[in-house]
Backbone bond lengths (Angstrom), bond angles and torsions (degrees), N, CA, C in turn:
res aa  C-N    CA-C-N  psi(-1)  N-CA   C-N-CA  omega(-1)  CA-C   N-CA-C  phi
1 M - - - 1.466 - - 1.526 110.05 -
2 T 1.312 116.62 144.04 1.464 120.97 176.26 1.521 109.67 -81.98
3 V 1.325 115.37 166.15 1.465 120.24 178.04 1.519 110.32 -58.39
4 N 1.315 116.87 -42.72 1.463 120.81 -178.98 1.523 111.16 -62.86
5 E 1.321 117.23 -41.32 1.463 121.08 179.39 1.523 111.27 -65.76
6 I 1.333 116.27 -40.12 1.461 120.25 179.01 1.523 110.45 -64.69
7 L 1.332 116.61 -43.44 1.459 120.02 -179.89 1.530 111.21 -65.02
8 K 1.320 117.07 -40.79 1.468 119.86 178.73 1.520 111.23 -62.16
9 E 1.320 116.30 -33.02 1.463 120.71 -177.61 1.527 112.62 -81.69
10 K 1.353 117.83 -36.68 1.458 119.93 -167.72 1.531 115.46 -117.12
11 L 1.334 119.00 -19.57 1.463 119.83 -171.22 1.526 112.42 -64.31
12 K 1.311 117.50 -39.39 1.464 121.19 -176.31 1.528 111.39 -57.96
13 S 1.334 117.65 -33.87 1.463 121.33 -177.30 1.532 112.46 -73.00
14 V 1.337 117.70 -12.33 1.463 121.06 179.33 1.520 110.58 -77.24
15 G 1.335 117.00 -34.69 1.454 121.38 -179.09 1.516 112.46 -94.24
16 D 1.337 115.37 -162.17 1.464 121.58 176.72 1.517 107.67 -157.51
17 D 1.354 117.02 -156.82 1.459 120.12 -178.25 1.523 112.09 -67.34
18 V 1.331 117.67 -22.80 1.467 121.64 179.51 1.520 110.79 -96.03
19 L 1.325 116.58 -47.75 1.465 121.22 -179.62 1.524 108.43 -88.86
20 R 1.318 116.14 94.02 1.464 122.16 -174.38 1.522 111.20 -78.69
21 T 1.340 115.86 145.82 1.456 122.02 179.28 1.527 110.54 -113.80
22 Y 1.331 116.01 148.56 1.463 121.49 -177.49 1.531 109.74 -139.84
23 I 1.323 115.01 143.54 1.461 122.26 175.89 1.528 108.34 -119.90
24 A 1.345 116.95 133.48 1.463 120.53 177.14 1.532 109.46 -62.72
25 P 1.340 118.83 142.85 1.470 126.71 7.35 1.534 113.72 -92.56
26 D 1.340 118.12 13.14 1.466 121.19 -175.56 1.527 112.00 -91.55
27 I 1.328 116.29 51.72 1.465 121.88 175.95 1.528 107.44 -114.16
28 P 1.331 118.71 122.87 1.470 120.69 178.88 1.521 111.53 -52.66
29 E 1.326 115.49 143.50 1.460 121.13 -171.83 1.528 113.03 -57.46
30 K 1.348 117.05 -44.26 1.468 120.31 -178.07 1.531 110.68 -66.51
31 K 1.342 116.06 -41.00 1.460 119.70 178.39 1.528 110.63 -65.02
32 L 1.317 116.23 -41.41 1.460 120.99 179.62 1.519 110.47 -61.38
33 H 1.334 115.91 -41.62 1.470 120.44 -179.83 1.525 110.43 -64.02
34 N 1.339 117.42 -47.68 1.464 120.58 -179.22 1.526 111.77 -66.62
35 A 1.340 116.07 -38.09 1.461 120.01 179.54 1.527 110.81 -61.69
36 A 1.339 116.28 -43.71 1.471 120.55 -178.79 1.525 111.67 -71.65
37 K 1.317 116.46 -42.91 1.463 120.48 -173.00 1.524 112.57 -81.44
38 I 1.339 116.97 -43.96 1.468 120.42 -171.37 1.528 111.88 -95.51
39 I 1.337 116.81 -52.14 1.468 119.80 -175.79 1.523 111.32 -72.40
40 A 1.339 116.33 -45.95 1.467 120.46 -175.82 1.529 112.99 -93.99
41 G 1.316 117.68 5.73 1.459 120.53 172.93 1.505 116.07 74.15
42 G 1.349 117.49 23.96 1.460 119.96 173.62 1.512 115.87 101.02
43 I 1.334 118.25 26.09 1.469 119.54 177.27 1.526 110.17 -76.01
44 D 1.315 116.40 168.20 1.463 122.16 176.46 1.536 109.28 -67.20
45 E 1.322 116.58 132.25 1.465 120.69 -179.46 1.517 112.17 -58.21
46 N 1.317 116.49 -31.21 1.473 120.19 -178.25 1.526 112.72 -69.46
47 E 1.331 117.89 -14.95 1.463 120.89 179.49 1.525 112.16 -77.38
48 I 1.332 118.07 -20.29 1.468 121.86 -174.15 1.520 110.54 -76.48
49 V 1.336 115.94 125.99 1.468 120.39 177.91 1.524 111.80 -114.06
50 G 1.344 117.62 -14.93 1.455 121.34 177.96 1.508 110.53 -155.86
51 F 1.349 116.21 154.06 1.456 119.86 -173.59 1.522 110.03 -156.15
52 V 1.346 116.61 137.50 1.467 122.91 172.19 1.519 107.53 -118.05
53 D 1.336 117.15 118.45 1.464 121.57 179.33 1.524 108.66 -80.46
54 G 1.327 117.13 113.36 1.457 121.44 -176.60 1.517 114.43 -93.04
55 T 1.348 118.33 13.10 1.463 121.44 -178.67 1.526 111.46 -104.01
56 L 1.338 115.39 153.84 1.462 120.84 -176.96 1.514 111.95 -68.99
57 F 1.340 117.26 -41.89 1.453 120.74 -175.14 1.524 113.77 -102.58
58 G 1.320 117.14 11.37 1.455 119.78 172.47 1.510 115.89 78.64
59 S 1.337 118.14 27.73 1.467 119.85 179.30 1.524 112.10 -76.17
60 A 1.342 117.02 -15.23 1.470 122.54 178.81 1.524 112.46 60.14
61 K 1.328 116.94 33.19 1.458 120.72 176.59 1.523 112.21 -97.95
62 E 1.328 116.51 -6.10 1.463 122.58 172.96 1.517 107.80 -140.00
63 G 1.322 116.71 150.33 1.457 119.27 179.16 1.515 112.33 148.99
64 L 1.330 115.62 -159.88 1.460 122.65 -178.58 1.524 109.25 -119.44
65 V 1.323 115.96 133.73 1.469 122.07 178.68 1.528 108.22 -121.23
66 F 1.333 116.08 133.99 1.463 121.08 -179.43 1.523 109.53 -120.51
67 T 1.346 115.87 131.15 1.467 121.78 172.14 1.529 107.53 -113.46
68 E 1.317 117.06 -170.85 1.472 120.43 179.59 1.528 112.22 -68.15
69 T 1.328 117.46 -22.91 1.470 119.94 -174.20 1.526 114.75 -125.43
70 T 1.339 117.35 -16.81 1.461 120.74 -168.22 1.520 111.10 -143.73
71 F 1.342 116.26 150.01 1.459 118.31 167.81 1.529 108.92 -117.70
72 Y 1.350 115.06 147.97 1.460 122.63 -177.08 1.525 109.43 -123.11
73 N 1.337 114.72 149.09 1.452 120.64 175.36 1.518 108.20 -139.16
74 R 1.320 115.50 145.61 1.460 118.96 174.82 1.516 109.72 -141.46
75 C 1.340 116.32 131.57 1.455 122.03 167.66 1.523 106.95 -138.81
76 N 1.330 116.34 162.62 1.463 119.93 -174.34 1.522 112.64 -59.26
77 A 1.337 116.69 -31.70 1.461 119.93 -174.25 1.528 112.33 -74.70
78 D 1.333 117.23 -39.98 1.464 120.62 -170.55 1.526 114.83 -110.11
79 G 1.317 118.42 -9.46 1.450 120.19 -176.78 1.516 111.37 73.34
80 V 1.338 117.60 -154.50 1.466 122.35 -176.93 1.524 110.50 -85.53
81 I 1.333 116.22 130.55 1.466 122.43 176.76 1.520 107.67 -123.99
82 S 1.329 117.29 137.64 1.463 121.03 177.93 1.521 109.72 -132.91
83 V 1.333 115.84 141.85 1.462 121.79 178.78 1.526 108.85 -137.99
84 D 1.333 117.31 127.01 1.464 121.19 175.32 1.522 109.68 -75.84
85 Y 1.329 116.53 136.34 1.470 120.16 -179.79 1.531 111.43 -56.71
86 K 1.342 117.08 -38.22 1.467 120.75 -174.88 1.520 112.18 -65.35
87 N 1.360 117.06 -19.67 1.461 120.39 -178.60 1.528 113.21 -89.96
88 I 1.330 117.14 -7.46 1.463 120.17 -178.29 1.524 109.59 -75.58
89 K 1.335 115.69 120.18 1.457 121.20 -179.56 1.525 112.67 -109.37
90 K 1.317 116.64 -26.43 1.467 119.49 -177.80 1.524 109.28 -159.98
91 V 1.328 115.44 147.56 1.461 121.25 175.19 1.519 108.44 -129.09
92 E 1.314 116.56 128.82 1.461 121.55 175.87 1.523 109.47 -109.95
93 V 1.320 116.15 130.26 1.460 122.34 179.24 1.515 108.70 -113.03
94 E 1.327 116.84 117.97 1.450 122.21 175.96 1.519 108.97 -116.71
95 E 1.338 116.20 179.11 1.458 119.50 -175.11 1.517 112.49 -65.11
96 D 1.334 117.49 -34.14 1.454 119.81 -173.89 1.524 113.95 -118.51
97 K 1.335 117.37 6.50 1.462 117.71 179.18 1.522 111.60 -164.40
98 L 1.325 114.17 166.01 1.461 122.59 175.57 1.523 107.17 -127.40
99 L 1.334 116.88 132.32 1.459 122.18 -179.12 1.524 109.83 -119.39
100 V 1.326 116.19 132.57 1.466 121.91 177.92 1.526 108.24 -114.22
101 Y 1.350 115.84 130.00 1.461 121.46 -176.92 1.524 110.97 -113.95
102 D 1.337 114.92 146.20 1.458 120.30 164.78 1.527 106.88 -108.10
103 E 1.319 118.89 -159.61 1.464 121.29 -177.23 1.529 112.38 -68.77
104 V 1.329 117.05 -21.67 1.468 121.03 -176.14 1.526 111.73 -94.16
105 G 1.317 117.60 -44.82 1.458 120.87 -176.57 1.517 111.16 172.92
106 V 1.330 116.07 -154.27 1.463 121.21 -177.68 1.524 109.85 -70.96
107 V 1.330 115.64 125.53 1.464 119.81 177.44 1.526 111.07 -111.90
108 Y 1.340 116.72 -11.65 1.457 119.20 -178.36 1.519 109.45 -155.57
109 K 1.320 116.41 133.45 1.461 122.21 177.69 1.519 108.67 -129.06
110 E 1.320 117.06 128.36 1.466 121.47 -178.67 1.522 109.29 -119.77
111 T 1.341 116.29 125.89 1.465 120.76 178.33 1.525 111.97 -127.06
112 A 1.344 117.89 5.58 1.461 120.61 -179.82 1.525 110.46 -74.99
113 L 1.330 116.83 -168.88 1.463 120.65 -169.92 1.523 113.77 -92.29
114 Y 1.335 117.82 30.74 1.456 119.82 174.39 1.528 109.56 -77.52
115 N 1.326 115.97 163.20 1.458 120.46 173.41 1.528 107.41 -76.51
116 F 1.341 116.88 102.79 1.461 121.39 -171.28 1.529 112.45 -59.60
117 R 1.325 116.95 -46.83 1.471 119.70 -177.27 1.530 110.41 -61.19
118 N 1.327 116.56 -47.95 1.462 119.05 -178.23 1.523 111.94 -66.47
119 L 1.349 116.43 -36.18 1.466 119.42 176.26 1.517 110.44 -65.96
120 G 1.335 116.97 -40.42 1.457 120.08 177.71 1.517 112.23 -62.21
121 E 1.342 116.07 -43.26 1.466 119.96 178.37 1.522 111.27 -63.51
122 L 1.340 116.31 -38.58 1.462 119.98 178.54 1.521 111.15 -63.44
123 L 1.332 117.71 -46.46 1.462 121.02 -178.21 1.527 111.18 -64.20
124 L 1.330 116.42 -39.45 1.463 119.33 177.98 1.524 111.10 -66.84
125 A 1.319 115.73 -39.44 1.464 119.04 178.40 1.528 110.44 -63.37
126 L 1.326 116.94 -38.82 1.465 120.45 177.90 1.526 111.00 -68.16
127 A 1.333 116.31 -32.28 1.469 119.71 178.21 1.524 111.26 -74.51
128 N 1.337 115.57 -36.78 1.470 120.02 -175.29 1.520 113.75 -91.42
129 K 1.314 115.68 -32.78 1.461 123.41 -173.18 1.529 112.12 65.68
130 D 1.326 117.55 15.11 1.459 119.27 174.01 1.523 108.54 -151.80
131 S 1.322 118.84 -136.78 1.453 121.39 -172.01 1.523 112.05 -69.20
132 V 1.328 115.10 156.02 1.451 121.83 179.46 1.520 108.88 -114.01
133 K 1.325 116.79 126.10 1.450 120.63 179.13 1.525 109.79 -88.77
134 E 1.332 116.40 146.57 1.449 121.22 177.25 1.517 109.70 -131.17
135 M 1.329 115.59 153.16 1.456 119.71 175.60 1.521 108.62 -69.26
136 P 1.334 119.37 129.15 1.466 121.32 -178.69 1.517 111.46 -60.24
137 K 1.325 116.70 144.42 1.462 121.47 179.39 1.532 109.92 -89.26
138 T 1.307 116.24 53.48 1.461 121.24 -178.44 1.514 109.08 -118.73
139 E 1.340 115.93 174.61 1.440 120.15 179.44 1.518 110.04 -66.81
140 E 1.349 114.63 155.43 1.466 119.42 -178.68 1.522 110.64 -65.68
141 T 1.312 115.21 149.08 1.466 120.28 178.53 1.511 109.55 -135.99
142 T 1.315 115.67 152.06 1.469 119.70 179.65 1.514 111.62 -90.72
143 D 1.333 116.43 -3.24 1.462 120.49 -179.14 1.518 109.04 -77.21
144 S 1.339 116.60 106.40 1.463 120.09 -176.28 1.509 112.65 -66.73
145 S 1.332 117.98 -17.38 1.464 119.25 -179.84 1.504 111.62 -69.34
146 N 1.350 117.19 -22.80 1.456 120.66 179.01 1.517 112.19 -101.27
147 D 1.311 116.36 8.05 1.456 120.55 -177.94 1.525 109.60 -89.32
148 P 1.372 118.00 111.36 1.460 119.75 -177.28 1.513 113.10 -64.74
149 I 1.338 117.02 -24.88 1.463 118.53 179.67 1.517 109.99 -71.78
150 N 1.371 116.12 -49.90 1.461 119.82 179.51 1.520 111.48 -62.07
151 N 1.331 116.06 -41.28 1.463 118.91 179.89 1.518 111.11 -63.28
152 T 1.352 116.21 -36.48 1.462 120.28 179.25 1.517 110.33 -64.08
153 E 1.350 115.38 -41.61 1.456 118.31 -177.74 1.532 111.26 -70.87
154 K 1.365 116.88 -38.59 1.458 120.32 -175.92 1.518 112.08 -73.21
155 K 1.336 115.81 -42.45 1.462 119.48 -173.47 1.527 112.74 -98.58
156 D 1.347 115.63 0.60 1.457 119.59 -175.95 1.524 110.07 53.98
157 A 1.340 114.82 43.02 1.470 120.62 -178.13 1.515 109.76 -74.65
158 K 1.314 114.50 -178.65 1.451 119.87 -178.70 1.522 110.39 -74.42
159 P 1.329 117.32 161.86 1.460 120.20 -172.90 1.524 113.03 -63.53
160 V 1.318 115.07 158.56 1.459 121.17 176.87 1.508 109.39 -124.49
161 I 1.317 115.01 157.40 1.458 120.44 173.93 1.517 108.04 -93.61
162 L 1.312 116.65 127.94 1.455 120.80 178.13 1.514 108.79 -99.30
163 E 1.316 116.29 130.96 1.450 120.48 179.77 1.523 109.77 -99.82
164 A 1.328 116.11 143.51 1.456 119.73 177.31 1.514 109.87 -67.08
165 K 1.350 116.86 135.99 1.453 120.45 178.84 1.520 109.26 -80.78
166 T 1.302 116.43 136.38 1.456 120.88 -179.25 1.509 109.76 -124.29
167 N 1.314 116.11 145.34 1.450 122.25 176.63 1.516 109.90 -101.36
168 A 1.336 115.33 159.82 1.456 119.65 178.01 1.521 109.28 -65.41
169 K 1.322 116.58 129.03 1.462 121.41 -178.16 1.516 109.54 -134.12
170 S 1.319 114.37 159.47 1.456 118.87 178.95 1.517 109.97 -71.27
171 E 1.322 114.65 161.91 1.466 119.58 -179.07 1.527 110.99 -61.76
172 K 1.337 116.26 -39.00 1.462 119.46 -179.95 1.526 110.90 -65.24
173 Q 1.326 116.50 -39.74 1.462 119.81 178.14 1.513 111.44 -63.38
174 N 1.340 115.70 -42.53 1.462 120.27 179.53 1.522 111.22 -63.36
175 I 1.338 116.13 -43.37 1.466 120.00 179.28 1.521 110.22 -62.68
176 S 1.346 115.73 -45.12 1.459 120.11 -179.95 1.521 111.50 -61.90
177 E 1.342 116.61 -44.24 1.459 120.37 -179.90 1.521 111.75 -67.25
178 N 1.331 116.82 -37.01 1.468 119.82 178.08 1.514 110.93 -64.18
179 L 1.336 116.72 -42.77 1.462 120.08 178.79 1.521 110.99 -64.73
180 T 1.332 115.85 -41.44 1.465 119.87 177.98 1.515 111.03 -63.23
181 E 1.341 115.63 -41.01 1.458 120.62 -179.80 1.527 111.33 -64.83
182 K 1.330 115.56 -42.50 1.462 119.49 178.88 1.527 110.97 -64.01
183 A 1.333 116.10 -38.20 1.459 119.96 178.23 1.534 110.70 -64.73
184 K 1.355 116.44 -42.16 1.466 120.05 178.05 1.522 111.22 -62.47
185 N 1.334 115.67 -45.03 1.466 119.64 -179.69 1.519 111.18 -63.09
186 F 1.350 116.08 -36.86 1.464 119.58 -179.77 1.520 110.68 -65.11
187 T 1.355 116.65 -42.86 1.460 119.50 -179.13 1.523 112.09 -68.88
188 K 1.349 116.97 -19.02 1.468 120.70 177.72 1.525 112.13 -93.73
189 S 1.332 116.63 -6.75 1.464 119.96 -175.26 1.518 110.97 -73.97
190 S 1.315 115.36 158.66 1.464 120.47 178.45 1.523 110.98 -65.53
191 F 1.347 117.46 -31.42 1.470 120.50 178.71 1.525 110.06 -61.42
192 F 1.328 117.27 -44.98 1.465 120.61 -179.55 1.526 110.31 -66.64
193 K 1.337 117.13 -47.30 1.463 120.81 -177.02 1.526 111.97 -63.28
194 N 1.337 116.13 -38.91 1.457 119.92 -176.48 1.519 113.12 -77.07
195 N 1.343 116.92 -20.98 1.466 119.77 -172.94 1.523 112.91 -123.07
196 I 1.322 116.65 25.59 1.463 119.79 -179.88 1.528 111.32 -65.11
197 G 1.333 116.49 -24.29 1.467 119.99 175.65 1.518 111.27 -60.92
198 G 1.331 116.74 -38.71 1.461 120.82 177.66 1.513 111.59 -65.82
199 L 1.344 117.00 -33.76 1.461 120.88 176.97 1.525 110.43 -64.16
200 I 1.323 116.27 -41.13 1.466 120.80 179.57 1.525 110.41 -65.09
201 V 1.340 116.63 -43.66 1.469 120.36 178.26 1.525 110.17 -61.09
202 A 1.343 116.51 -42.85 1.466 120.65 -179.92 1.523 111.25 -61.82
203 I 1.332 117.04 -41.00 1.467 120.65 179.09 1.523 110.45 -63.27
204 V 1.334 116.11 -42.12 1.469 120.30 178.19 1.523 110.63 -61.85
205 M 1.338 117.17 -44.48 1.465 120.94 -179.32 1.524 110.94 -64.83
206 I 1.328 117.42 -37.18 1.468 120.91 178.32 1.526 110.19 -65.73
207 V 1.339 117.10 -44.18 1.467 121.35 178.70 1.523 110.45 -61.65
208 L 1.325 116.95 -43.55 1.467 120.86 178.36 1.525 111.20 -63.05
209 S 1.337 116.41 -38.37 1.468 120.43 179.63 1.528 110.54 -65.76
210 V 1.343 116.21 -41.52 1.468 120.01 177.74 1.530 110.15 -63.82
211 G 1.341 115.95 -42.81 1.466 119.66 178.61 1.512 112.42 -61.57
212 T 1.341 116.66 -41.57 1.458 120.80 178.10 1.515 110.94 -63.68
213 N 1.341 116.03 -38.42 1.462 120.61 179.46 1.524 110.67 -65.12
214 L 1.332 116.76 -44.19 1.462 120.94 -177.97 1.520 112.28 -68.23
215 S 1.345 116.26 -25.40 1.465 119.52 179.36 1.523 112.61 -77.54
216 G 1.332 116.28 -10.41 1.466 120.38 177.82 1.513 114.59 81.52
217 S 1.311 117.79 18.80 1.461 121.17 179.80 1.529 110.91 -65.44
218 E 1.342 115.72 143.06 1.463 120.31 179.68 1.524 111.66 -66.91
219 D 1.329 116.72 -22.88 1.466 120.90 -178.24 1.531 112.35 -88.93
220 A 1.325 116.51 2.45 1.466 119.62 -175.82 1.527 111.43 -71.26
221 F 1.338 115.37 148.52 1.463 120.42 172.63 1.530 108.58 -71.98
222 P 1.341 118.90 142.73 1.472 119.61 170.67 1.526 109.26 -55.79
223 I 1.326 116.39 140.25 1.475 119.94 -173.31 1.520 112.01 -59.22
224 W 1.345 118.12 -32.94 1.464 119.56 -177.98 1.521 111.47 -68.83
225 T 1.352 116.51 -30.19 1.471 118.22 177.81 1.525 110.57 -69.88
226 I 1.336 115.88 -30.88 1.464 119.47 177.72 1.520 110.41 -69.88
227 I 1.356 116.23 -44.94 1.459 120.97 -177.82 1.524 110.72 -63.37
228 I 1.347 116.56 -49.16 1.468 120.20 -179.23 1.523 111.06 -66.91
229 G 1.330 115.10 -34.03 1.459 118.85 -174.30 1.510 115.77 -81.82
230 V 1.358 118.22 -8.73 1.470 120.88 -175.31 1.529 113.17 -54.15
231 P 1.353 120.09 -55.15 1.479 118.04 -178.32 1.519 112.71 -62.15
232 F 1.346 116.20 -36.13 1.465 119.52 178.79 1.527 110.46 -68.32
233 S 1.338 115.86 -38.71 1.463 119.80 179.94 1.526 111.40 -65.19
234 L 1.335 116.99 -39.28 1.465 120.18 179.52 1.524 111.10 -63.29
235 I 1.329 115.56 -45.13 1.471 119.84 -179.47 1.522 110.44 -67.62
236 M 1.341 116.72 -44.09 1.469 120.10 -178.59 1.529 111.15 -67.16
237 G 1.338 117.08 -32.06 1.461 119.33 176.20 1.516 111.21 -63.68
238 M 1.349 115.94 -41.39 1.469 120.35 178.26 1.526 111.00 -69.13
239 L 1.339 115.80 -38.40 1.459 119.16 177.98 1.528 110.88 -64.75
240 G 1.355 115.75 -39.26 1.463 119.70 176.69 1.517 111.56 -61.52
241 W 1.335 116.65 -38.41 1.472 121.20 177.54 1.528 110.47 -64.34
242 A 1.333 116.23 -41.18 1.464 120.77 179.20 1.529 110.54 -64.80
243 I 1.330 116.79 -40.90 1.467 120.74 177.80 1.521 110.38 -63.76
244 A 1.337 116.66 -40.97 1.466 120.57 178.87 1.525 110.85 -61.22
245 R 1.358 116.48 -41.29 1.461 119.18 178.54 1.515 111.12 -62.81
246 K 1.338 115.37 -40.62 1.455 119.80 179.77 1.535 110.88 -64.59
247 L 1.330 116.57 -41.85 1.464 120.68 177.40 1.523 110.69 -62.88
248 R 1.327 116.15 -41.22 1.463 120.30 179.98 1.526 111.08 -64.98
249 E 1.337 116.41 -42.26 1.466 120.18 -179.64 1.520 112.05 -62.48
250 N 1.344 116.17 -34.58 1.463 119.81 -173.86 1.526 114.56 -95.98
251 F 1.347 117.56 -23.86 1.465 118.79 -172.09 1.523 114.69 -123.45
252 A 1.316 118.32 -12.44 1.469 118.76 178.62 1.521 109.73 -67.24
253 P 1.327 118.37 131.29 1.479 120.40 -177.85 1.520 112.00 -71.44
254 D 1.314 115.97 143.43 1.462 120.65 175.51 1.528 111.19 -71.92
255 V 1.331 114.88 -31.19 1.472 120.99 -179.86 1.524 108.22 -129.17
256 I 1.317 117.81 134.15 1.464 122.46 179.44 1.529 109.03 -106.28
257 F 1.338 115.25 121.14 1.457 120.86 176.54 1.529 108.58 -97.66
258 Y 1.306 117.59 132.89 1.452 120.11 -177.13 1.524 110.08 -151.42
259 T 1.332 113.71 156.17 1.470 120.17 176.48 1.522 110.73 -110.57
260 E 1.332 115.83 -20.43 1.453 120.49 178.19 1.529 109.68 -126.43
261 T 1.303 115.01 146.45 1.466 119.97 -179.41 1.522 111.30 -61.57
262 S 1.325 116.53 -34.32 1.467 120.22 -179.27 1.526 111.10 -62.43
263 T 1.326 117.41 -33.91 1.466 121.16 178.07 1.521 110.58 -65.98
264 L 1.312 116.30 -42.51 1.460 121.04 178.30 1.523 110.57 -62.62
265 I 1.328 116.22 -45.73 1.465 120.98 -179.01 1.526 110.24 -62.08
266 F 1.339 116.20 -43.82 1.469 120.12 -179.10 1.531 110.96 -61.01
267 K 1.328 116.48 -47.04 1.466 119.71 -177.39 1.526 111.53 -65.93
268 K 1.335 116.72 -37.70 1.461 119.06 178.76 1.529 111.05 -66.21
269 I 1.345 115.61 -41.74 1.470 119.21 178.43 1.522 110.38 -67.03
270 W 1.340 116.93 -39.64 1.461 120.47 -178.42 1.527 111.71 -63.10
271 W 1.341 117.25 -51.64 1.463 120.15 -177.90 1.513 112.24 -77.43
272 G 1.334 117.53 -20.72 1.450 119.90 179.58 1.517 114.08 -84.92
273 A 1.354 116.02 -34.84 1.467 118.80 -176.40 1.521 113.49 -142.74
274 G 1.327 116.72 -36.72 1.464 120.22 -173.20 1.515 114.11 -57.35
275 I 1.322 116.99 -46.25 1.463 120.02 -177.10 1.528 111.07 -65.57
276 Y 1.345 116.90 -33.01 1.467 120.66 177.50 1.531 110.79 -67.66
277 L 1.339 115.98 -45.95 1.461 120.15 -178.91 1.528 111.13 -65.15
278 L 1.327 116.38 -39.58 1.466 120.22 -179.26 1.527 111.14 -65.22
279 C 1.333 116.90 -51.69 1.470 120.64 -176.06 1.527 112.03 -66.21
280 S 1.337 116.77 -43.58 1.461 118.83 -179.54 1.526 111.15 -72.22
281 G 1.329 117.47 -32.40 1.465 120.79 177.10 1.520 111.50 -66.02
282 I 1.331 116.33 -46.00 1.466 120.39 177.28 1.522 110.30 -62.24
283 G 1.338 115.68 -43.60 1.464 119.90 -179.78 1.517 112.79 -60.80
284 S 1.328 117.40 -40.64 1.462 120.68 -177.37 1.521 112.62 -73.49
285 L 1.336 118.09 -29.30 1.468 121.46 179.56 1.529 112.41 -84.78
286 L 1.312 116.96 -21.76 1.462 121.00 -174.70 1.529 113.54 -58.85
287 P 1.348 120.16 -46.77 1.470 119.08 -179.30 1.520 113.36 -59.47
288 M 1.355 117.07 -43.01 1.456 120.23 179.81 1.520 111.26 -65.30
289 S 1.331 116.97 -36.75 1.464 120.82 177.61 1.522 110.96 -64.88
290 I 1.338 115.64 -40.04 1.468 119.85 179.67 1.521 110.45 -65.88
291 F 1.335 116.95 -44.25 1.464 120.08 179.17 1.530 111.09 -64.09
292 Q 1.328 117.42 -37.05 1.465 120.15 178.01 1.518 110.99 -65.76
293 A 1.344 116.09 -40.90 1.463 119.67 178.68 1.531 111.48 -63.64
294 I 1.338 114.73 -39.24 1.462 119.41 176.78 1.517 111.28 -62.97
295 A 1.343 115.99 -42.42 1.463 120.48 -179.88 1.524 111.25 -62.74
296 Q 1.328 115.91 -42.74 1.467 119.73 -179.76 1.517 112.00 -67.50
297 T 1.343 116.47 -33.45 1.456 120.41 -177.99 1.522 112.23 -78.74
298 V 1.336 115.58 -43.35 1.463 120.23 -172.45 1.523 113.50 -85.92
299 I 1.346 115.03 -47.53 1.476 117.50 -174.98 1.520 112.57 -114.25
300 G 1.318 116.15 0.93 1.461 119.98 175.45 1.504 114.32 67.78
301 E 1.316 116.73 28.31 1.478 120.03 179.85 1.507 110.06 -74.10
């Protein structure tokens, strides 16, 4: 199979409704430009044969880029990473990460919200250009002849996907671990990293709301609306920050015309910080306001 055929077959399963996937030549021009320039570090746009947009609003400034010979990844923490398919010797898939090895060691680690198993299968398929071997989902055995790891090392066979071993656990333990895992993945996601400023604004607004409540002000939110609204306020504060960034990207002027210095200062402060504080502040207060309105309507509080 060619690289293009493999991507057409497997790339879609790496993304989801948020992380959109694209195959050349059906990649929007703006996304293609950002993928080549930002994610892949300035390669020729014509080299891109597949792309996964790793951003919430589709700016294509983070994600995965695939060419005929190499895949690229970029996130704010690590910058641009590139790995040639021919150098991939092994891929390990665990619950919270994916590791890609060459002959020396780990050359790529992925902890974002991609489908790790499907991404691992895709990378192995690109390395092998044919079938992908997987570790059998059977009980452990001491017979080394059936051990895909030992066989890989002895025969220099193609890479295998290693699955994390799991023990039998109670339903409550599984639920708790799943929630913890989802929380970890969320804090590692590009949405969290890009909008942590909104989280800080939301925390400040929550603290101010609690202080206003404790002071006995008539305008204070009922304390129960603050408590229930905290998780919603944190998320909405981050969403407000993301919306502000989108507004800034699309509407902030490239050139500011002014007749007074104060006008220039105001516009710079507004597009630099004001719009972020306004959107995230409104977002963080909105859940508590909604809960208060419900309380006044339903129970007359």
